[in-house]
C-alpha positions in Angstrom: 33.0 -37.1 -28.6 32.4 -34.1 -30.9 34.3 -31.2 -29.4 32.2 -28.7 -31.3 28.8 -30.3 -30.4 26.1 -27.8 -29.5 24.8 -28.2 -25.9 22.1 -26.8 -23.7 22.3 -26.0 -20.0 20.6 -29.4 -19.4 23.0 -31.5 -21.5 26.2 -29.6 -20.6 28.6 -31.8 -18.6 29.2 -31.0 -14.9 32.9 -30.7 -15.5 33.2 -29.7 -19.2 36.9 -28.7 -18.8 37.7 -32.4 -18.1 35.1 -34.1 -20.2 37.5 -35.5 -22.9 40.8 -37.4 -22.8 42.5 -34.5 -24.6 41.4 -32.1 -21.9 42.7 -34.4 -19.1 46.1 -34.6 -20.9 46.2 -30.8 -21.2 45.6 -30.5 -17.5 48.5 -32.8 -16.7 50.8 -30.7 -18.9 49.5 -27.5 -17.5 50.2 -28.6 -13.9 53.7 -29.5 -14.9 54.1 -26.1 -16.4 52.9 -24.5 -13.1 55.4 -26.6 -11.2 58.2 -25.2 -13.3 56.9 -21.7 -12.8 56.8 -22.3 -9.0 60.5 -23.2 -9.1 61.2 -20.0 -11.1 59.5 -17.7 -8.7 61.0 -19.5 -5.7 64.5 -18.9 -7.1 63.6 -15.2 -7.7 62.3 -14.8 -4.1 65.4 -16.4 -2.7 67.6 -14.1 -4.7 65.7 -11.1 -3.6 65.8 -12.0 0.0 69.6 -12.6 -0.2 70.2 -9.2 -1.9 67.6 -7.0 -0.2 69.1 -3.6 0.7 72.5 -4.8 -0.6 74.5 -2.5 -2.8 77.3 0.1 -2.8 78.4 1.7 0.5 76.1 4.6 1.4 73.3 3.3 -1.0 70.5 5.9 -1.1 67.5 3.5 -1.7 66.3 1.0 0.8 63.0 -0.8 1.2 61.8 1.5 3.9 62.5 4.7 1.9 61.4 3.4 -1.4 58.2 1.4 -1.2 54.8 3.1 -1.2 52.2 0.8 0.5 49.1 2.7 -0.4 49.8 2.3 -4.2 50.8 -1.4 -3.7 47.6 -2.0 -1.7 45.4 -0.6 -4.5 47.3 -2.9 -7.0 46.7 -5.8 -4.7 43.0 -5.1 -4.4 42.7 -4.9 -8.2 44.5 -8.2 -8.8 42.6 -10.1 -6.0 39.3 -8.8 -7.3 40.2 -10.0 -10.8 40.8 -13.4 -9.3 37.2 -13.3 -7.9 35.7 -12.2 -11.2 37.5 -15.1 -12.9 35.7 -17.4 -10.5 32.4 -15.9 -11.5 33.3 -16.5 -15.1 34.1 -20.2 -14.5 30.8 -20.5 -12.6 28.9 -19.3 -15.7 31.1 -21.6 -17.9 30.0 -24.6 -15.9 26.4 -23.5 -16.2 26.7 -23.0 -20.0 26.1 -19.3 -19.9 28.5 -18.0 -22.5 27.5 -14.3 -22.5 27.9 -13.9 -18.7 31.2 -15.9 -18.8 32.6 -13.6 -21.5 31.4 -10.5 -19.5 33.2 -11.6 -16.3 36.3 -12.5 -18.2 36.3 -9.0 -19.8 36.0 -7.5 -16.3 38.9 -9.7 -15.2 41.0 -8.4 -18.1 40.1 -4.8 -17.2 41.1 -5.2 -13.6 44.3 -6.9 -14.7 45.1 -4.1 -17.0 44.6 -1.6 -14.2 47.0 -3.5 -12.1 49.6 -3.6 -14.9 49.3 0.1 -15.6 49.9 0.9 -11.9 52.9 -1.3 -11.8 54.4 0.5 -14.9 53.7 3.8 -13.1 55.5 2.4 -10.0 58.5 1.3 -12.0 58.6 4.7 -13.7 58.5 6.5 -10.4 61.4 4.4 -9.1 63.5 5.0 -12.2 62.9 8.8 -11.8 64.2 8.4 -8.2 67.3 6.8 -9.6 66.4 3.3 -8.6 67.2 1.5 -11.9 67.8 -2.1 -12.7 71.6 -1.5 -12.6 71.7 0.7 -9.5 72.6 -2.1 -7.1 72.2 -5.8 -6.4 69.1 -5.0 -4.5 67.5 -3.1 -7.4 68.4 -5.9 -9.9 66.8 -8.5 -7.7 63.7 -6.4 -7.1 63.0 -5.7 -10.8 63.8 -9.4 -11.7 61.2 -10.6 -9.2 58.4 -8.1 -9.6 59.1 -7.6 -13.3 58.8 -11.3 -13.9 55.4 -11.3 -12.2 54.3 -8.3 -14.3 55.4 -10.1 -17.5 53.2 -13.0 -16.5 50.3 -10.7 -15.9 50.9 -9.3 -19.4 50.9 -12.8 -20.9 47.6 -13.5 -19.1 46.0 -10.4 -20.5 47.0 -11.4 -24.0 45.7 -14.9 -23.4 42.3 -13.8 -22.1 41.9 -11.2 -24.8 42.5 -13.8 -27.5 40.1 -16.2 -25.8 37.4 -13.6 -25.7 37.9 -12.4 -29.3 38.4 -15.8 -31.0 35.4 -17.5 -29.4 33.0 -14.5 -29.5 31.1 -16.1 -32.4 31.9 -19.7 -31.8 30.2 -19.9 -28.4 31.1 -22.4 -25.7 32.1 -26.0 -26.5 34.2 -28.8 -25.0 37.2 -27.7 -26.9 37.5 -24.2 -25.6 36.0 -24.9 -22.2 39.4 -26.4 -21.3 41.2 -23.3 -22.5 39.0 -21.0 -20.4 39.5 -23.1 -17.3 43.3 -23.4 -17.7 43.5 -19.7 -18.1 41.6 -19.3 -14.8 44.1 -21.6 -13.1 46.9 -19.6 -14.5 45.4 -16.3 -13.3 44.9 -17.7 -9.8 48.5 -18.8 -9.8 49.9 -15.3 -10.6 47.5 -13.8 -8.0 48.9 -16.2 -5.4 52.4 -15.2 -6.4 51.5 -11.5 -6.0 50.2 -12.2 -2.5 53.7 -13.5 -1.6 55.3 -10.5 -3.3 53.1 -8.1 -1.4 53.9 -9.8 1.9 57.6 -10.6 1.4 58.7 -7.6 -0.7 56.5 -4.7 0.2 55.0 -5.4 3.6 58.1 -6.9 5.2 60.2 -4.4 3.4 58.4 -1.4 5.0 57.9 -2.9 8.4 61.5 -4.2 8.5 
């Protein structure tokens, strides 16, 4: 099958992201990758839970005194909304509407960037308070977990930006449909990880 073949909404496959053998093989590889990422984050979560509020005697910073739920709630809404906009993008991809797909992907990137900027601000605020990576075992585990997630968000933003830019003149075809869809799966994955971070790190940290 010609991967660069021009289609119409009527001739576009129902599942274009899996329409070729190459695409199916990419999906298998991508799910294996997500399995490895799940193990990575599970390890970081376990480390954080083991070291939460652990540090030198008389340590100044604890979860109750440090975390700011209103800021984290705004970050969470931005990232969850970006997951929804990526669903809209994939809806238009399946209906062979390239322009609307690109628009919703751009909105997804904008929301993700907003999340990342707030996370940078959060880290800056903590550092100004003296809560640095080397302050304690607790701080090291916190920055390792939340920072790893932020790094994955940054990778996703680079990925989506390149997809939008490189395919702006190529349009939609069976070759890049798989790339768009795997990005969407990746974005949902880091959103799910953030829901766990919000619950385990921030919510449970403040409530106790």
